[in-house]
C-alpha positions as CSV (number, residue, x, y, z in Angstrom):
1,M,-0.1,0.1,-0.1
2,A,2.9,2.2,-0.9
3,L,0.1,5.1,-1.8
4,A,-2.3,5.2,1.1
5,G,-3.1,8.5,2.1
6,K,-2.4,9.9,-1.7
7,H,-5.2,11.2,-4.0
8,A,-5.1,10.5,-7.5
9,F,-6.8,12.3,-10.1
10,V,-6.8,10.4,-13.8
11,T,-8.3,11.4,-16.3
12,G,-9.8,9.8,-19.3
13,G,-10.1,6.8,-16.9
14,G,-13.0,5.3,-18.2
15,R,-11.5,2.4,-20.5
16,G,-8.1,1.2,-21.7
17,I,-5.0,2.2,-20.3
18,G,-6.5,4.8,-17.9
19,R,-8.9,2.1,-15.8
20,A,-6.1,-0.3,-15.8
21,V,-4.1,2.8,-14.1
22,A,-6.8,3.9,-11.8
23,A,-7.0,0.3,-10.7
24,A,-3.9,-0.3,-10.1
25,L,-3.6,2.8,-8.3
26,A,-6.3,1.7,-5.8
27,R,-4.5,-0.9,-5.3
28,A,-1.4,0.4,-3.9
29,G,-3.5,2.0,-1.4
30,A,-4.4,5.3,-3.0
31,A,-7.9,7.0,-2.9
32,V,-8.9,7.3,-7.0
33,T,-10.8,10.1,-9.0
34,V,-11.8,9.1,-12.6
35,I,-12.9,11.8,-15.0
36,G,-13.7,10.9,-18.4
37,R,-15.7,12.5,-21.8
38,T,-17.6,8.9,-22.3
39,E,-20.2,8.3,-20.0
40,A,-20.7,4.7,-20.1
41,P,-17.9,3.4,-18.8
42,L,-17.8,5.8,-16.0
43,R,-21.4,6.5,-15.2
44,E,-20.0,8.8,-12.7
45,T,-18.3,11.8,-13.5
46,V,-18.3,13.2,-17.2
47,A,-16.2,16.0,-17.8
48,D,-14.2,17.3,-20.9
49,V,-10.9,17.7,-20.7
50,T,-10.4,19.9,-23.7
51,D,-12.7,22.0,-21.9
52,V,-10.5,24.1,-18.3
53,V,-13.4,25.4,-16.7
54,E,-15.1,21.6,-16.7
55,V,-11.4,20.7,-15.3
56,K,-10.9,22.7,-13.1
57,R,-14.8,22.4,-11.6
58,E,-13.9,18.4,-11.5
59,V,-10.3,19.4,-9.5
60,T,-12.4,21.5,-7.2
61,A,-14.7,19.0,-6.6
62,A,-12.4,15.7,-5.8
63,E,-10.0,17.6,-3.3
64,A,-13.3,19.0,-1.4
65,A,-14.9,15.6,-1.6
66,R,-11.0,13.4,-1.0
67,G,-8.2,15.7,-0.1
68,P,-5.7,17.8,-1.8
69,I,-4.7,15.9,-4.9
70,A,-1.4,14.7,-4.8
71,I,-1.0,12.1,-7.5
72,L,-2.1,13.5,-11.2
73,I,-2.3,10.9,-14.4
74,N,-3.4,13.0,-17.7
75,N,-4.3,10.3,-19.7
76,A,-7.2,11.3,-21.8
77,G,-7.0,11.2,-25.6
78,S,-8.3,10.0,-28.8
79,V,-6.6,9.8,-32.1
80,E,-7.3,10.8,-36.2
81,S,-5.8,8.9,-39.1
82,G,-5.6,9.5,-42.6
83,P,-2.8,11.2,-45.0
84,F,-1.5,14.2,-44.2
85,I,-2.5,15.8,-47.4
86,K,-6.1,15.2,-46.8
87,A,-6.1,16.4,-43.3
88,D,-8.0,19.2,-42.4
89,P,-6.8,21.6,-39.6
90,A,-9.5,20.6,-36.9
91,V,-8.0,17.5,-36.9
92,F,-4.4,18.8,-35.8
93,R,-6.7,21.1,-33.3
94,A,-8.5,18.2,-32.0
95,M,-5.0,16.2,-31.1
96,W,-3.9,19.3,-29.6
97,D,-6.5,20.3,-27.5
98,V,-7.3,16.6,-26.1
99,H,-3.3,15.3,-25.7
100,L,-1.9,18.5,-24.8
101,M,-3.9,21.0,-23.7
102,G,-5.8,18.4,-21.6
103,A,-2.4,18.2,-19.4
104,V,-2.4,21.8,-19.5
105,Y,-5.4,22.6,-17.8
106,A,-5.3,19.7,-15.1
107,T,-1.9,20.1,-14.1
108,Q,-2.4,24.1,-14.3
109,A,-5.4,23.1,-11.2
110,V,-3.2,20.5,-9.2
111,L,0.4,22.1,-9.6
112,P,0.0,25.0,-7.3
113,G,-1.4,22.9,-4.6
114,M,1.6,20.1,-4.9
115,I,4.1,22.9,-4.8
116,E,2.6,24.2,-1.4
117,R,2.8,21.0,0.1
118,G,6.3,19.9,-1.4
119,F,5.1,16.5,-3.2
120,G,3.7,15.7,-5.9
121,R,3.5,13.3,-8.8
122,I,2.7,13.8,-11.8
123,V,2.6,11.1,-14.9
124,N,1.2,11.9,-18.6
125,V,0.3,9.0,-20.8
126,A,2.1,10.0,-24.0
127,S,3.1,7.0,-26.3
128,I,5.5,5.9,-28.5
129,A,4.4,8.2,-31.1
130,G,5.7,10.8,-29.2
131,L,9.1,9.6,-29.5
132,K,9.0,8.3,-33.5
133,G,6.6,9.1,-36.5
134,Y,4.1,6.6,-37.8
135,A,2.8,7.3,-41.1
136,Y,-1.1,8.5,-41.3
137,V,-1.3,9.7,-37.7
138,S,0.5,13.1,-38.1
139,A,-1.5,15.4,-35.6
140,Y,-1.8,12.8,-33.2
141,C,2.2,12.3,-33.2
142,A,3.1,15.7,-33.6
143,A,0.6,16.3,-30.2
144,K,2.1,13.0,-27.9
145,H,5.3,15.1,-29.2
146,A,4.5,18.1,-27.7
147,L,3.2,16.2,-24.0
148,V,6.9,14.6,-24.2
149,G,8.7,18.1,-24.4
150,L,5.8,19.6,-21.7
151,T,7.4,16.7,-19.2
152,R,10.6,17.8,-19.5
153,A,9.9,21.2,-19.5
154,L,7.8,20.6,-16.5
155,A,10.1,18.4,-14.7
156,A,12.9,21.1,-14.7
157,E,11.0,23.7,-13.0
158,T,9.3,21.6,-10.7
159,A,12.7,19.3,-9.8
160,A,13.8,21.2,-6.4
161,R,10.3,21.1,-5.3
162,G,9.5,17.6,-4.4
163,V,7.3,17.1,-7.6
164,T,8.4,14.7,-10.2
165,V,6.8,14.9,-13.8
166,N,7.3,12.3,-15.9
167,A,6.1,10.1,-19.4
168,V,5.0,6.9,-20.1
169,C,5.4,5.9,-23.9
170,P,3.3,2.7,-24.6
171,G,3.3,1.2,-27.9
172,Y,0.3,-0.6,-29.3
173,T,-1.7,-1.3,-26.3
174,D,-4.9,-3.8,-26.2
175,T,-7.6,-1.4,-25.7
176,E,-10.9,-0.6,-27.1
177,L,-9.0,2.7,-29.1
178,V,-6.6,0.3,-30.6
179,R,-9.1,-2.0,-31.4
180,D,-11.9,0.6,-33.0
181,S,-8.2,1.8,-35.0
182,I,-7.6,-2.1,-36.9
183,E,-11.2,-2.0,-37.4
184,R,-11.1,1.4,-39.1
185,V,-8.3,0.6,-40.9
186,A,-9.8,-3.1,-42.4
187,A,-12.8,-1.7,-43.3
188,K,-11.3,1.3,-45.3
189,T,-8.7,-0.9,-46.7
190,G,-11.0,-4.2,-47.5
191,R,-8.0,-5.8,-45.2
192,A,-8.5,-8.6,-42.8
193,Q,-8.4,-7.5,-39.7
194,A,-6.1,-10.2,-38.3
195,D,-3.8,-8.4,-41.3
196,V,-4.0,-5.3,-39.5
197,L,-3.1,-6.5,-36.6
198,A,-0.2,-8.1,-37.8
199,E,1.4,-5.0,-38.9
200,Y,0.7,-3.1,-35.8
201,Q,2.5,-5.8,-33.8
202,R,5.2,-5.7,-36.9
203,D,7.7,-3.3,-35.6
204,A,7.7,-4.7,-31.8
205,P,9.8,-7.2,-31.2
206,I,7.7,-8.7,-28.3
207,G,5.1,-9.8,-31.3
208,R,2.3,-8.5,-29.1
209,L,0.1,-6.1,-28.4
210,I,0.7,-4.4,-25.3
211,R,-1.2,-5.2,-21.8
212,P,-2.6,-2.5,-19.9
213,E,-2.0,-3.7,-16.6
214,E,1.9,-3.6,-18.0
215,V,1.5,0.6,-18.5
216,A,0.0,1.0,-15.5
217,A,2.6,-0.6,-12.9
218,A,5.0,1.4,-14.6
219,V,2.6,4.3,-13.7
220,V,2.5,2.9,-10.3
221,Y,5.9,3.0,-10.2
222,L,6.4,6.8,-11.3
223,C,3.9,7.9,-8.5
224,S,5.7,5.9,-6.0
225,P,8.2,7.0,-3.0
226,E,11.3,5.1,-4.2
227,A,11.0,7.1,-7.6
228,A,11.2,10.7,-6.1
229,A,14.6,10.8,-8.0
230,V,13.4,9.6,-11.4
231,T,11.4,13.3,-13.1
232,G,12.1,14.4,-16.8
233,T,12.0,10.5,-17.9
234,T,10.3,9.2,-20.9
235,L,9.4,5.2,-20.1
236,A,9.0,3.3,-23.5
237,I,6.8,0.7,-22.7
238,A,7.0,-1.0,-26.3
239,G,8.4,-4.0,-26.7
240,G,11.5,-3.2,-27.8
241,E,10.4,-1.1,-30.8
242,M,12.4,2.3,-29.2
């Protein structure tokens, strides 16, 4: 119960990696507040991380109910795919808003309290796409690279204040988001879903999708007291792809 007494706030925690992270943090003893944009898997707290007013409202409500937030997991995200030359600028704005600005809004809401108390753990769920390029997801890659940059810059600002800021960068992970992507690609191209899945797994020496629980375990470590000297890092959980 390494995180007993800590309040963790997880964005995009209703499914996939976010849900696995929330569960792992709870098993480690943290009190966990989860928000997301999709109501069905949550049935409790629905908030749009691209809306700064909603984010501030949910942070205020969470702290009133469970105490100061000591751990922030910026996990909310989505993906849009297609050739760059056909991409509407709105796609880039959408990816920027959810992946970068969502993290900015949540972090700005909790960071002053973390600094005042001399303790905080911020983990941004980026992607291997924040460390390398992938064809047909240029907007997603650009936004995830920006999130990695934010991680490194913010870590430099807060390192002497008891706050750590890190990013985990999963490869293709066995989540609803990836399965939906496989279905869309198969439908657009007429290929079998098994062939699309094989392509997704091709670059990872491990030869399979990453499990959400594997990402969650890394997040719990980065939130632990033992990780007090780990900040500004980008931890690739990608089966040897990076």
